[in-house]
C-alpha atoms as a printed R data frame, in Angstrom:
    type eleno elety resid chain resno       x       y       z
1   ATOM     1    CA   MET     A     1 -23.772  -9.608  50.575
2   ATOM     2    CA   ASN     A     2 -22.415 -12.225  47.834
3   ATOM     3    CA   VAL     A     3 -18.708 -12.336  49.320
4   ATOM     4    CA   ARG     A     4 -16.294 -14.497  47.376
5   ATOM     5    CA   THR     A     5 -14.028 -17.187  48.452
6   ATOM     6    CA   PRO     A     6 -10.311 -16.488  47.451
7   ATOM     7    CA   PHE     A     7 -10.919 -19.542  44.862
8   ATOM     8    CA   ALA     A     8 -13.515 -18.166  43.563
9   ATOM     9    CA   ALA     A     9 -11.520 -14.942  42.993
10  ATOM    10    CA   ILE     A    10  -8.778 -16.472  41.556
11  ATOM    11    CA   ALA     A    11 -10.693 -18.442  39.395
12  ATOM    12    CA   ALA     A    12 -12.625 -15.210  37.967
13  ATOM    13    CA   LEU     A    13  -9.334 -13.518  37.535
14  ATOM    14    CA   ALA     A    14  -7.950 -16.451  35.142
15  ATOM    15    CA   LEU     A    15 -11.232 -16.378  33.692
16  ATOM    16    CA   SER     A    16 -10.730 -12.774  32.848
17  ATOM    17    CA   LEU     A    17  -6.974 -13.273  31.560
18  ATOM    18    CA   THR     A    18  -7.965 -15.524  29.252
19  ATOM    19    CA   VAL     A    19 -10.800 -13.573  27.052
20  ATOM    20    CA   LEU     A    20  -8.132 -11.055  27.010
21  ATOM    21    CA   GLY     A    21  -5.573 -13.220  25.811
22  ATOM    22    CA   GLY     A    22  -7.848 -14.612  23.585
23  ATOM    23    CA   CYS     A    23  -8.414 -11.199  21.941
24  ATOM    24    CA   SER     A    24  -5.286  -9.602  20.998
25  ATOM    25    CA   ARG     A    25  -3.796 -13.745  20.523
26  ATOM    26    CA   GLN     A    26  -2.466 -13.298  16.622
27  ATOM    27    CA   PRO     A    27  -3.047 -16.123  13.888
28  ATOM    28    CA   ALA     A    28  -0.055 -18.253  14.238
29  ATOM    29    CA   ALA     A    29   1.974 -16.972  10.752
30  ATOM    30    CA   GLN     A    30   1.542 -19.428   7.480
31  ATOM    31    CA   THR     A    31   4.487 -21.444   6.610
32  ATOM    32    CA   PRO     A    32   5.617 -20.554   3.248
33  ATOM    33    CA   PRO     A    33   4.261 -22.999   0.183
34  ATOM    34    CA   LEU     A    34   8.033 -23.122  -1.500
35  ATOM    35    CA   ALA     A    35   9.904 -21.847   2.105
36  ATOM    36    CA   GLY     A    36  12.439 -25.036   1.645
37  ATOM    37    CA   ALA     A    37  12.925 -25.535  -1.888
38  ATOM    38    CA   ARG     A    38  16.064 -25.023  -3.635
39  ATOM    39    CA   LEU     A    39  15.402 -21.916  -5.936
40  ATOM    40    CA   GLY     A    40  16.802 -19.068  -6.277
41  ATOM    41    CA   GLY     A    41  20.782 -17.709  -5.655
42  ATOM    42    CA   ALA     A    42  23.664 -15.892  -7.518
43  ATOM    43    CA   PHE     A    43  23.406 -14.214 -10.749
44  ATOM    44    CA   SER     A    44  25.394 -11.297 -12.720
45  ATOM    45    CA   LEU     A    45  23.326  -9.631 -15.415
46  ATOM    46    CA   VAL     A    46  22.675  -6.251 -16.706
47  ATOM    47    CA   ASP     A    47  19.045  -4.620 -16.532
48  ATOM    48    CA   GLN     A    48  17.094  -2.182 -19.212
49  ATOM    49    CA   ASP     A    49  19.393   0.866 -18.945
50  ATOM    50    CA   GLY     A    50  22.368  -0.970 -19.290
51  ATOM    51    CA   ARG     A    51  23.741  -1.147 -15.245
52  ATOM    52    CA   PRO     A    52  25.679  -4.125 -14.101
53  ATOM    53    CA   THR     A    53  22.712  -5.628 -11.687
54  ATOM    54    CA   THR     A    54  23.349  -8.820  -9.530
55  ATOM    55    CA   ASP     A    55  21.041 -10.566  -7.075
56  ATOM    56    CA   ARG     A    56  22.402  -8.272  -4.279
57  ATOM    57    CA   SER     A    57  21.114  -5.693  -6.240
58  ATOM    58    CA   PHE     A    58  17.560  -6.270  -4.843
59  ATOM    59    CA   ALA     A    59  18.577  -7.420  -0.811
60  ATOM    60    CA   GLY     A    60  16.335  -6.318   1.047
61  ATOM    61    CA   ARG     A    61  13.337  -6.128  -1.227
62  ATOM    62    CA   TYR     A    62  11.070  -8.379  -2.290
63  ATOM    63    CA   ARG     A    63  10.925  -9.579  -5.610
64  ATOM    64    CA   ALA     A    64   8.745 -11.339  -8.144
65  ATOM    65    CA   VAL     A    65  10.731 -13.214 -10.639
66  ATOM    66    CA   TYR     A    66   9.852 -14.232 -14.713
67  ATOM    67    CA   PHE     A    67  11.786 -15.908 -16.853
68  ATOM    68    CA   GLY     A    68  10.515 -15.434 -20.538
69  ATOM    69    CA   TYR     A    69  11.546 -13.231 -23.359
70  ATOM    70    CA   SER     A    70   9.842 -10.683 -25.826
71  ATOM    71    CA   PHE     A    71   8.941 -11.944 -28.994
72  ATOM    72    CA   CYS     A    72   6.802 -14.548 -27.111
73  ATOM    73    CA   PRO     A    73   3.691 -14.623 -28.886
74  ATOM    74    CA   ASP     A    74   1.180 -15.219 -26.419
75  ATOM    75    CA   VAL     A    75   2.536 -16.754 -22.809
76  ATOM    76    CA   CYS     A    76   4.830 -13.206 -21.557
77  ATOM    77    CA   PRO     A    77   2.659 -11.017 -22.513
78  ATOM    78    CA   THR     A    78  -0.128 -12.536 -20.462
79  ATOM    79    CA   THR     A    79   1.266 -13.143 -17.667
80  ATOM    80    CA   LEU     A    80   3.646 -10.165 -17.520
81  ATOM    81    CA   GLN     A    81  -0.179  -8.128 -17.743
82  ATOM    82    CA   ALA     A    82  -1.631 -10.046 -14.979
83  ATOM    83    CA   LEU     A    83   1.107  -9.832 -12.878
84  ATOM    84    CA   MET     A    84   1.737  -5.852 -13.099
85  ATOM    85    CA   GLN     A    85  -2.409  -5.212 -13.211
86  ATOM    86    CA   GLY     A    86  -2.212  -7.732  -9.888
87  ATOM    87    CA   TYR     A    87   0.541  -5.325  -8.560
88  ATOM    88    CA   ARG     A    88  -1.063  -2.268  -9.303
89  ATOM    89    CA   ALA     A    89  -4.251  -3.323  -7.584
90  ATOM    90    CA   PHE     A    90  -1.906  -4.235  -4.666
91  ATOM    91    CA   ALA     A    91  -0.068  -1.282  -4.683
92  ATOM    92    CA   SER     A    92  -3.700   1.161  -5.175
93  ATOM    93    CA   ALA     A    93  -4.493  -1.617  -1.746
94  ATOM    94    CA   SER     A    94  -1.501  -1.283   0.636
95  ATOM    95    CA   PRO     A    95   1.135   1.222  -1.096
96  ATOM    96    CA   ALA     A    96   3.879   0.833   2.037
97  ATOM    97    CA   GLU     A    97   3.860  -2.699   1.055
98  ATOM    98    CA   ALA     A    98   4.096  -2.387  -2.423
99  ATOM    99    CA   ALA     A    99   7.225  -0.184  -2.370
100 ATOM   100    CA   LYS     A   100   9.180  -3.222  -0.640
101 ATOM   101    CA   LEU     A   101   8.247  -5.455  -3.831
102 ATOM   102    CA   VAL     A   102   9.976  -5.239  -7.189
103 ATOM   103    CA   PRO     A   103   8.801  -7.540 -10.159
104 ATOM   104    CA   VAL     A   104  11.986  -8.935 -12.430
105 ATOM   105    CA   PHE     A   105  11.636 -10.272 -16.082
106 ATOM   106    CA   ILE     A   106  14.917 -12.287 -16.635
107 ATOM   107    CA   THR     A   107  15.068 -13.444 -20.270
108 ATOM   108    CA   VAL     A   108  15.933 -16.265 -21.784
109 ATOM   109    CA   ASP     A   109  16.768 -14.934 -25.626
110 ATOM   110    CA   PRO     A   110  19.788 -12.467 -25.038
111 ATOM   111    CA   GLU     A   111  20.416 -13.297 -28.635
112 ATOM   112    CA   ARG     A   112  17.715 -10.755 -29.618
113 ATOM   113    CA   ASP     A   113  16.509  -9.303 -26.220
114 ATOM   114    CA   THR     A   114  19.623  -6.351 -25.564
115 ATOM   115    CA   PRO     A   115  19.267  -4.121 -23.264
116 ATOM   116    CA   ALA     A   116  17.610  -1.788 -25.819
117 ATOM   117    CA   VAL     A   117  14.911  -3.939 -26.515
118 ATOM   118    CA   LEU     A   118  14.015  -4.980 -22.650
119 ATOM   119    CA   LYS     A   119  13.900  -1.135 -22.282
120 ATOM   120    CA   SER     A   120  10.728  -1.266 -24.696
121 ATOM   121    CA   TYR     A   121   9.306  -4.217 -23.720
122 ATOM   122    CA   VAL     A   122   8.732  -3.831 -19.920
123 ATOM   123    CA   ALA     A   123   7.799   0.053 -20.238
124 ATOM   124    CA   ALA     A   124   4.418  -1.235 -21.983
125 ATOM   125    CA   PHE     A   125   3.765  -2.717 -18.672
126 ATOM   126    CA   GLY     A   126   4.256  -0.562 -16.912
127 ATOM   127    CA   LYS     A   127   6.845   0.423 -13.693
128 ATOM   128    CA   PRO     A   128   8.622  -0.675 -11.592
129 ATOM   129    CA   LEU     A   129   8.924  -4.002 -13.868
130 ATOM   130    CA   VAL     A   130  12.757  -4.214 -14.271
131 ATOM   131    CA   GLY     A   131  14.250  -6.282 -17.736
132 ATOM   132    CA   LEU     A   132  17.267  -8.258 -17.316
133 ATOM   133    CA   THR     A   133  19.815  -9.909 -20.083
134 ATOM   134    CA   GLY     A   134  23.039 -10.781 -20.001
135 ATOM   135    CA   THR     A   135  25.403 -13.426 -21.685
136 ATOM   136    CA   PRO     A   136  23.690 -16.581 -22.778
137 ATOM   137    CA   ASP     A   137  26.402 -18.573 -20.221
138 ATOM   138    CA   ALA     A   138  24.607 -15.602 -17.417
139 ATOM   139    CA   ILE     A   139  21.336 -16.062 -18.340
140 ATOM   140    CA   ALA     A   140  21.699 -20.290 -18.460
141 ATOM   141    CA   ALA     A   141  22.963 -20.007 -15.020
142 ATOM   142    CA   ALA     A   142  20.584 -17.855 -13.523
143 ATOM   143    CA   ALA     A   143  17.758 -19.946 -15.597
144 ATOM   144    CA   LYS     A   144  19.465 -23.394 -13.509
145 ATOM   145    CA   ALA     A   145  19.317 -21.546 -10.283
146 ATOM   146    CA   TYR     A   146  16.211 -20.750 -10.524
147 ATOM   147    CA   GLY     A   147  14.769 -23.748 -11.940
148 ATOM   148    CA   VAL     A   148  13.698 -22.807 -15.333
149 ATOM   149    CA   TYR     A   149  14.152 -24.680 -18.231
150 ATOM   150    CA   TYR     A   150  14.179 -23.940 -22.064
151 ATOM   151    CA   HIS     A   151  14.724 -24.399 -25.283
152 ATOM   152    CA   LYS     A   152  16.064 -22.688 -28.163
153 ATOM   153    CA   GLN     A   153  13.471 -23.589 -31.129
154 ATOM   154    CA   ALA     A   154  14.955 -24.018 -34.723
155 ATOM   155    CA   THR     A   155  14.133 -21.882 -37.338
156 ATOM   156    CA   ALA     A   156  11.005 -22.787 -39.339
157 ATOM   157    CA   ALA     A   157  11.285 -23.012 -42.700
158 ATOM   158    CA   GLY     A   158   9.885 -19.474 -44.237
159 ATOM   159    CA   ALA     A   159  10.080 -18.061 -40.897
160 ATOM   160    CA   SER     A   160  11.547 -14.907 -40.457
161 ATOM   161    CA   GLY     A   161  12.196 -16.050 -36.332
162 ATOM   162    CA   TYR     A   162  12.286 -18.530 -34.135
163 ATOM   163    CA   LEU     A   163  10.251 -19.626 -30.575
164 ATOM   164    CA   VAL     A   164  11.924 -20.331 -27.432
165 ATOM   165    CA   ASP     A   165  10.508 -23.036 -25.462
166 ATOM   166    CA   HIS     A   166  10.364 -21.573 -21.747
167 ATOM   167    CA   SER     A   167   9.081 -23.396 -18.379
168 ATOM   168    CA   SER     A   168   6.435 -20.579 -17.114
169 ATOM   169    CA   GLN     A   169   6.224 -19.233 -13.137
170 ATOM   170    CA   VAL     A   170   6.382 -16.503 -11.686
171 ATOM   171    CA   ILE     A   171   7.906 -16.950  -8.326
172 ATOM   172    CA   LEU     A   172   7.659 -14.507  -5.078
173 ATOM   173    CA   PHE     A   173  11.518 -14.484  -3.255
174 ATOM   174    CA   GLY     A   174  11.160 -12.710  -0.085
175 ATOM   175    CA   PRO     A   175  13.419 -10.000   1.367
176 ATOM   176    CA   ASP     A   176  16.435 -12.615   2.078
177 ATOM   177    CA   GLY     A   177  16.692 -14.576  -1.518
178 ATOM   178    CA   GLN     A   178  14.189 -16.969  -0.296
179 ATOM   179    CA   PRO     A   179  11.297 -18.845  -2.075
180 ATOM   180    CA   ILE     A   180   7.983 -18.042  -0.380
181 ATOM   181    CA   ALA     A   181   4.845 -18.817  -3.439
182 ATOM   182    CA   LEU     A   182   4.177 -19.330  -6.895
183 ATOM   183    CA   VAL     A   183   2.079 -16.106  -8.172
184 ATOM   184    CA   PRO     A   184  -0.941 -17.265  -9.841
185 ATOM   185    CA   THR     A   185  -1.081 -15.236 -12.726
186 ATOM   186    CA   ASP     A   186  -3.105 -17.814 -14.786
187 ATOM   187    CA   GLN     A   187  -5.663 -16.687 -12.425
188 ATOM   188    CA   GLY     A   188  -6.063 -13.837 -13.005
189 ATOM   189    CA   ALA     A   189  -4.728 -10.053 -11.696
190 ATOM   190    CA   LYS     A   190  -6.902 -10.180  -8.412
191 ATOM   191    CA   ALA     A   191  -5.468 -13.780  -7.617
192 ATOM   192    CA   VAL     A   192  -1.543 -12.029  -8.486
193 ATOM   193    CA   ALA     A   193  -3.019  -8.860  -6.097
194 ATOM   194    CA   ASP     A   194  -4.148 -11.385  -2.919
195 ATOM   195    CA   THR     A   195  -1.349 -13.597  -3.466
196 ATOM   196    CA   LEU     A   196   0.876 -10.464  -3.163
197 ATOM   197    CA   ALA     A   197  -0.911  -8.874  -0.016
198 ATOM   198    CA   GLN     A   198  -0.924 -12.754   2.190
199 ATOM   199    CA   TRP     A   199   2.819 -12.697   1.682
200 ATOM   200    CA   VAL     A   200   4.407  -8.574   1.480
201 ATOM   201    CA   HIS     A   201   4.548  -7.228   4.308
């Protein structure tokens, strides 16, 4: 007859609780790469339908924010295509989570990017991409808050338009407006989808 001593019984119970506890333990939450960065903040602009839009318009939702312009010959369309393809892949796999996220395109060329121009431009990349424009001062203030550099080049001789130099990064912000991570659009749609899946919950 096998009789356990009280100590042996307690040790066995402790071991079983440890094993059960290990089964239910959740992995430690990761610290967002951009946690604490001084990026983002208030802005007052208008969307592609001419409606006044502020940072508070997106309160409670994640947002992937990109600054560019519709006349950009290469970087902007490539970036937006990767962003929206990645978003659609993410939405296909996790529709409830994707519904909490809004991709936002803010122009750095308000002189040409009127609401009507932006409406046609963002439509080419698909919903739910939002386009924002505003006065030059409002755009400058937003760009400064979001750590974005841009500079209008002089019109070249014989050219019909001008280019705008600008930094090119998509930043993911949380529902509270705090920065979370850079979205790696330069690595393709899958990398975008993986990043969104990691941080949007």
